[in-house]
Structures are given as C-alpha cells and as structure tokens.
C-alpha positions as CSV (number, residue, x, y, z in Angstrom):
1,M,53.2,-37.5,10.0
2,D,51.4,-38.7,13.1
3,G,47.8,-37.7,12.4
4,V,48.6,-34.4,11.1
5,A,48.7,-34.9,7.4
6,T,45.6,-34.0,5.3
7,P,45.6,-36.1,2.2
8,P,45.0,-33.3,-0.5
9,Y,47.7,-31.2,1.2
10,Q,50.3,-34.0,1.7
11,S,50.1,-35.2,-2.0
12,W,50.4,-31.6,-3.2
13,L,53.4,-30.8,-1.0
14,E,55.2,-34.0,-2.1
15,S,54.6,-33.1,-5.7
16,F,55.5,-29.6,-5.2
17,A,58.8,-30.3,-3.5
18,V,59.9,-33.1,-5.9
19,A,59.3,-30.8,-8.9
20,R,61.6,-28.1,-7.5
21,G,64.3,-30.3,-6.1
22,A,63.5,-29.6,-2.5
23,M,64.3,-31.9,0.4
24,A,61.8,-30.9,2.9
25,G,58.6,-28.8,3.3
26,T,55.5,-28.0,5.3
27,I,52.1,-26.6,4.7
28,H,50.4,-24.6,7.4
29,V,46.7,-23.5,7.0
30,R,45.5,-20.4,8.7
31,R,42.9,-20.9,11.3
32,G,42.1,-17.4,12.8
33,E,45.3,-15.8,14.0
34,V,47.3,-19.0,14.0
35,L,48.7,-21.4,11.4
36,E,48.0,-25.2,11.8
37,L,50.2,-27.8,10.2
38,V,48.4,-30.0,7.7
39,A,51.3,-31.6,5.9
40,A,55.0,-32.2,6.3
41,L,57.7,-33.8,4.2
42,N,61.1,-35.1,5.8
43,I,60.5,-33.1,9.0
44,P,61.7,-34.8,12.2
45,P,58.9,-35.7,14.7
46,P,60.2,-33.3,17.3
47,V,60.0,-30.5,14.9
48,V,56.5,-31.5,13.7
49,D,55.4,-31.4,17.3
50,A,57.0,-27.9,17.8
51,V,55.3,-26.4,14.8
52,R,51.8,-28.1,14.8
53,T,50.5,-24.6,15.7
54,V,52.4,-21.4,14.9
55,P,51.4,-18.0,16.1
56,R,51.5,-14.8,14.0
57,G,55.1,-13.4,13.9
58,K,56.9,-16.6,15.3
59,G,59.4,-18.2,13.0
60,M,59.5,-18.1,9.3
61,A,56.0,-19.2,8.8
62,G,54.5,-16.8,11.5
63,L,56.5,-13.9,9.8
64,A,55.2,-14.8,6.4
65,L,51.6,-14.7,7.9
66,S,52.4,-11.3,9.4
67,T,54.0,-9.7,6.4
68,R,52.3,-11.4,3.5
69,E,55.7,-11.8,2.0
70,P,58.2,-14.6,1.4
71,V,60.5,-15.1,4.4
72,Q,63.8,-16.8,3.6
73,T,67.1,-17.8,5.0
74,C,70.3,-18.8,3.0
75,N,71.2,-21.5,5.7
76,L,68.7,-22.9,8.2
77,Q,71.6,-24.3,10.2
78,T,73.5,-21.1,10.8
79,D,70.8,-18.3,10.7
80,E,71.0,-16.0,13.7
81,S,68.4,-13.4,12.5
82,G,65.8,-14.6,15.0
83,R,63.5,-15.6,12.1
84,V,64.5,-19.3,12.4
85,Q,63.3,-21.2,15.6
86,P,66.1,-23.3,17.2
87,G,64.2,-26.5,16.7
88,A,64.1,-26.0,13.0
89,R,67.9,-26.7,12.9
90,R,67.0,-30.4,13.4
91,V,65.9,-30.5,9.7
92,P,69.1,-31.2,7.7
93,V,68.7,-28.6,5.0
94,R,70.2,-25.1,4.2
95,A,68.3,-22.6,1.9
96,S,64.6,-22.3,2.9
97,V,61.6,-20.1,2.3
98,A,58.2,-19.7,3.9
99,L,55.8,-18.6,1.1
100,P,52.4,-17.1,2.1
101,V,49.4,-18.4,-0.1
102,L,47.1,-15.4,-0.5
103,D,43.3,-15.6,-1.0
104,A,41.3,-13.4,-3.5
105,A,41.2,-10.6,-0.9
106,G,45.0,-10.6,-0.4
107,E,44.8,-12.3,3.0
108,V,47.0,-15.3,3.9
109,R,45.2,-18.6,3.7
110,A,48.2,-20.9,4.2
111,V,52.0,-20.8,4.4
112,V,54.0,-23.3,2.3
113,G,57.5,-23.9,3.6
114,I,60.1,-25.4,1.3
115,A,63.7,-26.2,2.0
116,F,66.8,-27.2,-0.1
117,L,70.2,-29.0,0.6
118,Q,72.2,-26.1,-1.0
119,E,73.1,-22.9,0.8
120,G,72.4,-19.4,-0.5
121,D,69.7,-16.8,-1.1
122,L,67.0,-17.9,-3.5
123,P,67.1,-15.7,-6.6
124,A,64.2,-13.1,-6.9
125,E,63.1,-14.9,-10.1
126,M,62.9,-18.3,-8.3
127,T,61.0,-16.8,-5.3
128,R,58.5,-15.2,-7.8
129,A,58.0,-18.6,-9.5
130,L,57.5,-20.2,-6.1
131,M,54.9,-17.8,-5.1
132,A,53.0,-18.3,-8.3
133,A,53.2,-22.0,-7.8
134,V,52.0,-22.0,-4.2
135,A,48.9,-19.9,-5.4
136,E,47.7,-23.3,-6.8
137,L,47.5,-24.8,-3.3
138,P,44.2,-26.5,-3.2
139,P,41.6,-25.4,-0.7
140,G,40.9,-28.9,0.6
141,G,41.1,-30.1,4.2
142,P,38.8,-29.8,7.2
C-alpha cells in the first residue's frame, strides 16, 4: 500500500474483510480532528492517495467521525447523496459502510470502511454485527 500500511492494522483488515465476504476496505485512525489511512485492501493507488488524510465531515469516513454512527451507501458507483467522494467510484464495489470505532469514552478512535460486490442497503442486524466486530480493532500502530 505504498508505505501506508501498518502491520497490525493491515492483517486485521484482511482477516475482517475475508470473514465477511467483503472485497475492499480501509482503516483510518483518528489523529486530532482528521483521520489518517493506516491500512487498505483492494483500493486503487489514486484512491489511496486521495484518502490518506480525511477531514471531519468529508466523505463516508469523515461523516462517521462526525456522527459517531455508521454511514452507508447501497451502491458506491451511483450514490449521489454527496456522502461518497467522486474518486471512491474507482473502487469496483457496490454496497459499502464506514464504521466508527469508539473508545471507552465514546469518542471515535478509528473508522473502518468495508465494501461488497452486491448492491443494496445492509440490514440493520448486519450493521450492528459489523459495529460489534470493529470494536475489536487492535490499538496498534505509531
């Protein structure tokens, strides 16, 4: 991932995605008021470059940071809500969700993005299960 991947995060993301049938994903760790990319799976280099740092409120990850709630789209390719940044369409996936990882105080410490080939809204039960799973994200990294 061109010097961005942090080993504990990269291996965790790969296992997390495979276990859920996802085709792509990212992990951003909060550094002050921005998110920094620490792991990516099947994300094209131009997109990696565009999302190395994500400000609060920008794109799905930035919205998840702002709201402390999952942010999803049923089709990354056709979403016109303004939540999906144009460059994200270079990732050949459909349904996707940005999942905030909360610390003990309820603050966002990271955002995990995961995307699937199928189109459609993720059922509430699946979103809850994903939120529970991302809570296990290790604290590693610099």
